[in-house]
C-alpha positions in Angstrom: -92.2 150.7 51.4 -89.8 149.2 48.9 -90.4 145.8 47.4 -87.4 143.4 47.4 -86.8 142.2 43.8 -84.5 139.4 43.1 -81.8 140.2 40.5 -82.1 138.3 37.3 -78.5 137.1 37.3 -79.2 135.2 40.6 -82.0 133.1 39.0 -81.3 130.1 36.7 -83.8 128.2 34.6 -83.5 124.5 34.7 -85.4 121.7 33.0 -86.8 118.9 35.4 -86.9 115.6 33.5 -88.9 114.0 36.2 -91.8 116.4 35.8 -91.2 117.5 32.3 -91.3 121.1 33.2 -89.0 124.1 33.7 -88.2 125.4 37.2 -86.3 128.5 38.4 -83.6 128.1 41.1 -81.6 130.7 43.1 -77.9 130.7 42.7 -75.4 131.9 45.2 -72.8 134.7 44.4 -70.0 132.2 44.4 -71.6 130.3 41.7 -72.4 133.4 39.7 -68.9 134.5 40.0 -67.4 131.2 38.9 -69.8 131.1 35.7 -68.8 134.7 35.0 -65.1 133.8 35.1 -65.7 130.9 32.7 -67.8 133.1 30.4 -65.1 135.8 30.2 -62.4 133.2 29.4 -64.5 131.7 26.6 -65.2 135.2 25.2 -61.4 135.9 25.2 -61.0 132.7 23.3 -63.2 133.8 20.5 -66.8 132.7 21.3 -69.8 135.1 21.0 -72.0 135.8 24.0 -74.8 133.6 22.7 -72.4 130.8 21.8 -71.1 130.9 25.3 -74.6 130.8 26.7 -75.6 127.7 24.5 -72.3 125.9 25.3 -72.5 126.5 29.1 -76.1 125.5 29.2 -75.4 122.3 27.3 -72.3 121.5 29.3 -74.2 121.8 32.6 -77.6 120.2 31.6 -76.6 117.3 29.4 -77.9 116.4 25.9 -80.9 118.7 24.8 -83.1 119.2 21.8 -82.8 122.6 19.9 -86.3 123.5 21.0 -85.3 123.0 24.7 -82.2 125.2 24.3 -84.2 127.8 22.5 -86.8 127.9 25.2 -84.4 127.8 28.2 -82.2 130.6 26.8 -85.0 132.7 25.2 -83.3 132.5 21.8 -85.2 132.4 18.4 -85.2 129.0 17.0 -83.5 129.9 13.8 -80.7 131.7 15.8 -80.4 128.6 18.1 -79.8 126.2 15.1 -77.2 128.7 13.7 -75.2 128.8 17.0 -75.4 125.0 17.3 -74.0 124.6 13.8 -71.2 127.0 14.6 -70.3 125.4 17.9 -70.3 122.0 16.1 -67.9 123.3 13.5 -65.6 124.5 16.3 -65.6 121.0 17.8 -67.4 122.2 21.0 -70.7 120.2 20.7 -71.8 117.0 18.9 -75.1 115.9 17.4 -76.8 112.8 18.9 -78.3 110.8 16.1 -81.7 110.4 17.5 -85.2 111.5 16.4 -85.7 114.3 17.3 -82.1 115.5 17.0 -80.3 116.2 20.2 -77.0 117.9 21.0 -74.3 117.3 23.6 -71.5 119.5 24.7 -67.8 118.5 24.4 -66.2 118.0 27.9 -65.1 121.4 29.2 -61.4 120.6 29.5 -61.3 119.3 26.0 -63.3 122.2 24.7 -60.7 124.6 26.2 -57.9 122.7 24.6 -59.6 123.0 21.2 -60.2 126.8 21.6 -56.6 127.3 22.7 -55.1 125.3 19.9 -57.3 127.2 17.4 -56.1 130.5 18.9 -52.5 129.3 18.6 -52.9 128.2 15.0 -54.4 131.6 14.0 -51.4 133.5 15.8 -49.0 131.2 14.0 -50.6 132.0 10.7 -50.5 135.7 11.4 -46.8 135.5 12.3 -45.9 133.7 9.1 -47.9 136.3 7.1 -46.4 139.3 9.0 -43.4 139.8 6.7 -45.6 139.9 3.5 -48.2 142.1 5.1 -45.5 144.5 6.1 -44.1 144.5 2.6 -47.6 145.2 1.2 -48.0 148.1 3.6 -44.6 149.7 2.7 -45.5 149.3 -1.0 -48.5 151.6 -0.7 -48.1 155.2 -1.8 -46.7 157.3 1.0 -49.1 160.1 2.1 -47.6 163.5 3.0 -47.4 163.6 6.7 -45.9 166.0 9.3 -42.7 164.8 11.0 -43.3 167.0 14.1 -43.5 165.0 17.2 -47.1 164.9 18.6 -48.0 164.7 22.3 -50.6 162.0 22.6 -52.2 159.6 25.0 -53.7 156.1 24.8 -56.0 154.3 27.2 -55.2 150.6 27.7 -57.6 148.1 29.1 -56.9 144.5 30.3 -53.8 143.0 31.8 -52.5 141.8 28.4 -52.5 145.3 26.8 -50.9 146.9 29.9 -48.2 144.3 30.1 -47.5 144.7 26.3 -47.2 148.4 26.5 -44.9 148.2 29.6 -42.8 145.7 27.8 -42.6 148.0 24.8 -41.4 151.1 26.6 -38.9 149.1 28.6 -37.4 147.5 25.4 -37.1 150.9 23.9 -35.6 152.7 26.9 -32.1 154.0 26.3 -30.9 155.8 29.4 -33.2 155.5 32.4 -36.3 153.7 33.9 -38.2 154.9 36.9 -40.8 152.7 38.4 -43.1 153.3 41.4 -45.3 150.3 42.2 -47.8 150.0 45.0 -48.2 146.9 47.2 -51.3 146.1 45.2 -49.4 145.9 41.8 -46.1 144.3 42.8 -47.5 140.8 42.8 -48.6 141.3 39.2 -45.3 142.9 38.3 -43.6 139.8 39.7 -45.8 137.1 38.1 -45.9 138.9 34.7 -42.1 138.9 34.6 -41.9 142.8 34.7 -39.6 142.8 37.7 -37.3 140.4 35.8 -37.5 142.7 32.8 -36.1 145.5 35.0 -33.2 143.5 36.0 -32.4 142.7 32.4 -32.7 146.3 31.3 -30.4 147.4 34.1 -27.7 144.9 32.8 -27.7 146.9 29.6 -26.2 149.8 31.4 -29.5 151.8 31.9 -30.2 153.5 35.2 -33.1 151.6 36.7 -34.7 152.8 39.9 -37.6 151.0 41.6 -39.6 152.5 44.4 -42.4 150.8 46.3 -44.4 151.5 49.5 -43.2 149.7 52.6 -45.3 146.7 53.5 -44.7 143.0 54.2 -46.0 142.1 50.7 -43.7 144.5 48.9 -40.7 143.3 51.1 -41.6 139.7 50.2 -41.5 140.2 46.3 -38.4 142.4 46.5 -36.6 139.8 48.3 -37.9 137.0 46.0 -36.8 138.7 42.9 -33.2 139.3 44.3 -32.5 142.5 42.3 -28.8 143.1 41.8 -28.2 145.7 39.1 -31.5 147.6 39.6 -31.6 150.1 42.5 -34.7 150.0 44.8 -36.0 151.8 47.8 -39.0 151.3 50.2 -41.1 154.3 50.9 -43.9 155.2 53.4 -45.9 156.9 50.7 -49.5 155.7 50.3 -52.4 156.1 47.8 -50.1 156.8 45.0 -50.8 155.1 41.7 -48.3 152.8 40.0 -46.4 154.2 37.1 -43.4 153.5 34.8 -41.3 156.3 33.3 -38.6 155.9 30.6 -36.1 158.4 29.3 -38.2 161.6 30.2 -40.5 160.8 27.2 -42.9 157.9 28.0 -45.2 157.2 30.9 -47.6 154.3 31.7 -49.9 155.2 34.7 -52.1 152.4 36.1 -55.7 153.3 37.0 -57.7 151.5 39.6 -61.3 151.8 41.0 -63.2 150.3 44.0 -60.8 151.9 46.5 -57.8 150.7 44.7 -58.7 147.0 44.7 -59.3 146.5 41.2 -57.1 147.6 38.2 -59.2 148.4 35.2 -57.0 150.3 32.8 -53.7 152.3 32.3 -52.9 155.5 30.6 -49.9 155.7 28.2 -48.7 159.2 27.2 -45.6 161.1 25.9 -47.1 164.4 27.1 -44.1 166.3 28.2 -45.6 168.2 31.1 -47.2 165.1 32.6 -44.1 163.0 32.2 -41.8 165.7 33.9 -44.4 166.2 36.7 -44.3 162.4 37.5 -40.6 162.3 37.3 -40.2 165.2 39.7 -42.5 163.5 42.2 -40.5 160.2 41.8 -37.2 161.9 42.4 -38.6 163.7 45.4 -39.7 160.5 47.0 -36.5 158.7 46.1 -34.3 161.4 47.6 -36.4 161.5 50.7 -35.9 157.8 51.3 -32.2 157.5 50.4 
């Protein structure tokens, strides 16, 4: 007989001011998912995992002493003080001048604004330094390298990296662009501006062909974008991954898991045999639906 064991992530430790003791409460999956979304966002904005834990704890529990934070999150006292100092420098918490010293979190919306502005400032600084950094790089002694074209591949993770690579190969396309998108990905293509990009590329004189599987969702987004220069067709093909091909030499293939419900990565490659195989498949599907 198997014992039922509660997963740790479904348990939260809270301090009860009325009794002066800690208690454990069960959280529902919706709550856990919401907290996970917030934590991922804060991580992308530059906070470490422990900084996120401390900030979220303070933001939800109110002002606390360092010892209470340390005990609640099972952090060493020295580590807790270091994190608190770092969060204060970033404008995410404040010290309450009482004895003993307590800490209080900055309002979540204001904390997000602070982190976003900090991120923007860093990006602006890098953009200003880009020209000088490139000059420094070009001034370095040139190593002897082979000029031969190499067939390579690259794994891309995250929506941002995939979108950047898709934009890059579309911007560098010179003759033709072939895109197959499933109904799972066409909303992302629309909201990320990729469908608009296809129309812009086609206005430059490139041969742009868009193929998607027939479904109410696909029809809705195709109609919404109002493609004029780009050619598009609807196909009955199912369970085919989304991919973008340009000029017979570059391919971005989207990879999903969980029965196709979640995109986790993409493969970029210039591997000739792979690119030609996907183009042959695309042309076969296209010609069968003309």
